[in-house]
N, C-alpha and C positions, 0 to 999 in steps of 0.2 A: 504494500500500500504506500502511495506517495506521501511524503511528510511535508508539513507546512509550517511556516513561521506566521505568527499572528500578532496583531496589535489591536487591542480593544481601546477605543477612544472615549474618554469621559466627556460628556457634554452637559449643558443645563437640561432640566426636565422640559420636554417639548409639550407645550400646552396648545389647546385648540386655537386655530387661526394663525398659528405661527408658520413661517415658511420652512418646511422641512428640507427643501432643496438647498436653501442658503445655509441652514444648519450643517448639512452634510458637506457643502463646499468649504465652509469655515473649518470644519473638523479635519478634513483630509488634506487640506492645502499644505504642501511641503512634506507630506508623509507618504504619498503614493508614487509609484513608478508605472510606466507602461507595462501592461500585462498583469497587473495586480487584480485581485478579486475583492470588490467592496461589498460586504454583506450588511444589510440593514434590517432592523427589527420591524416586522409588520405592525406590532402594537404601537410603536413610537410614531410611525407614519399615520396610522389610523387616528391616533389621538390628535396629532397636529392638524389633520384634515377635518376634525370634528365628526368623525365617523363612529358615533357613539349613541347610546340610548341611556336616558335617565330612568332607572327602574322604579324610582320612588312614586311615580304617578301611574304606574301600570296597575290595571285591575285584572287579577288572575282568574282564569276559568276553573271549572270543576276539575278538569284534567290536570291543570297546573297545580292545583291544591292537592290532588291525589299524589302527584309525583313528589311534592315537598313533604307531605305528611306521612306517606306510607312507603313509596318506592325508595326514596333516599335513605331514611333511617333504618328500614327493615331489610330491603333487598340488597342495597349497597352495604349497609352496616353489618349484616350477618351472612350474606351469601356471596355477592359479587366481590366485595372488598377482599375477603380472605382468598377467594378463588383467583383473584388477580395479583395476589402476593403484595398487597399494599401495606404500608406501614401501619402499625397499631394506632399511632397518633392520628393518621389520616382517617382510619376507620372510626375512631371516636368522634371526629368532626361530623362524619356522616350520621352517626347515631344521635347527635345533637343538632341536626340540620335545622336552621331557623325556619319555622313554618310560614310566617308572613313574608319575610324578605325572600325566602327560598321559592315560594309560589310565584312571586313577581318575576324572579329570574327565570324560572321554568317557563313562564308565559312568553317571555322574550325569546327563549330558545325555541318554543313551538312556532312563534311567528316567523322567525328569521332562519331557522335551521330545520324544522320538521320534527316529527315524533321520534324517530330513531335516534336523532341527535339529542333530543331532550332527555332521553333515557340515560345519557352519559352522566357521570358524577360531577363533571366540570368541563369547562372549555367546550361547551356544546356547539358543534359546528364552527369552532374557532372563536366563539363568543367568550370574552374573558374580562373579569373584573379586577385582577391583580394589577398593582401599580396604577390604579385609577382611584380618584377620591369619591367620597359620598356613595351614591347608588349608581354610579356610571359603570357601564360595561362597553368595551370596544367591540366593533363588528369586523368581519373580514373585509379586506379591500375588494371592491367590486371589480376593478380592472387592474390587478397587480402587475401584469406584464407592461401595460402602458406606463405605470409609475416607474418601474425599473428602467425602461427605455428613456424616460424623462430625466431620471437621475444620471444615467450614463451620458446622455447628450449634454447635460449641464456641466459635467466634469470635463468632457472633451472640449466644450466651448470656453469655459472659464479658466480651466487649469491646463489645457492642452495635453491631457493625458488620456490614453486609451485603456480603459479598464472594463472588466466584466462586473455586472451588478447582479447580486442575488438577494432577494427579499426572503427572510426566514421567519418561520413561526416555531414556537417552542413545542407545539403539539407533535406527538410522536408519529413517525413512520416506522413500520416494522418490516424486517427483511428476513426472507427465507431463501437462501441462495440468491438467485437473480429475480426473485419475486418481491416487490416492494408495495406495501399497502398501508393506508392510513385511514383513521376514522373521520378526519376533517375533510371538508370539500375543497375541490379545485387546487390540488397540488400541481407541480410541473408534470409535463408529459413523461410517461414511464413509471409514474407512481399511481397506483390504483386507489381511488377513493370509493369505499364500499362499506355498506352495512352499519355505519355509525357505531353504536355501542357494541355490536357484534364483532367488528374489526378490532376494537380496543380490547375486549375481553379475550379474543383469540390470541392477539399479540402478547398480552400480559400473561395469560394462563400458560402458554407454550414457552414463555421466557425467550421470545425471539429478540434478535438484535434490534436495538432502538436507535433512531436518529432524530434530530430536529428535522422539520419539514420545510424544504424549499418550495415557495409558492410562485416564484417568478425568477427567470434566468434570461439575461440577454444572450443572444445566440451567436455573438461574434467569436466566442471561444469554444472550441469543441470539448465539452465535458460530458462524460458518461453519467448516467443516473447515479451509479454507485459513487463516483468521484464527487458529484454534486452533493450527495447526502453526507459524505465524509466532511466536506468543506462546511456544510451547514452545521454539522455537529461540533466540529472544532471551533467554529465561530460562536456557537451557542454556549459552549463551556467557557470560553474567554469572556463572553458578555456578562455572565452571571444573571441574577434574578432581581436586581434593583432592590425594591422594598420587600420582596418576598416572592416565593414560587407560587403561592396561592393567596386568596383573600384572607384566609385565616392567619397565614404567616405574616402578612402585611399588618393586619390589625394587632397581632401580638407584638410585632416589632415596635409599634407606636404606643402600645398599651391602651388602645381605644376599641370601642365597639366596631363591628364590621362596616357600618355606613357612616362613620364619623371621622375617617381620615380625610384631611384637607389637601388642596393643591399645595399649600405652603409646607405641609408635612412632607409631601413627596419631593418637593424642591430641595429639601435638605439631604436627600439620599444621592449617592453617586450613581449615575446612570451611564450605561455604555451601549447606546443603540447601534453604534457603527463598529464593525470589526474588519480590518484589512487583513486579507489572507494572501500569502505569497508562497509559491513552491520553494521548499527549502533547498538551498544549494550549498550551504555551509552549516557546520554544527552550531546549534543554538536554537532556542525556542521562540524568541521574540524578534520582531523587526527592529532594526536600529536606524 
């Protein structure tokens, strides 16, 4: 397997209506070379684009209430959580799943991702509330390929560098030999999106190899699906999880209830939405 050098770049927290392209240009200026791969977090871009939903005003349906009251604490808490080899702490969160806020979240999942995705325990259809304040959740980018090409063109125009751009989501892709599948919708070509919760349970139960999921890839550089998955995973590890991997981790970090983390709280945390990846030619882990 090819080895890579990585550089995770710290930036300010990207808020809605901020120019994510300018943020990226400012961050990579003087740090990239021709042929580098610039990976960017889908969550950070979605947030800056205002591609979010405020769940506080959502009125949940009976189906959403059922999922919050029974499916999450019972099925995930006692059956699917252990079957998927999830941590005991995570399973305890399922058993104590908040009925009111949880039902609102499940309703958003039903609206934007569908029933099979709403059966997931989190990140349903790529919907995610971690590293977001109050009751906000981010949605998946509607046209990620266009966004990747826009970033690439801006870097070429403003910095005179030819790079490959990959947009990455932390949701997992599972691999069995040359078969790659993910529960989240719309990954890059060569990764199969299928089954929602069933894909997740299968991948976790069988302990298949896990990768972060690339959702857009500019096609100027010939990268196989396996190589793209490896790059996404290397970048994801370097990026870290900001305020926390889950909304529970985030709330615990700040010592606040789930829906009381503020924009100001999140701005205090180090965020690394951009990771530069370069094929390693000399010994060493990081770019210099």
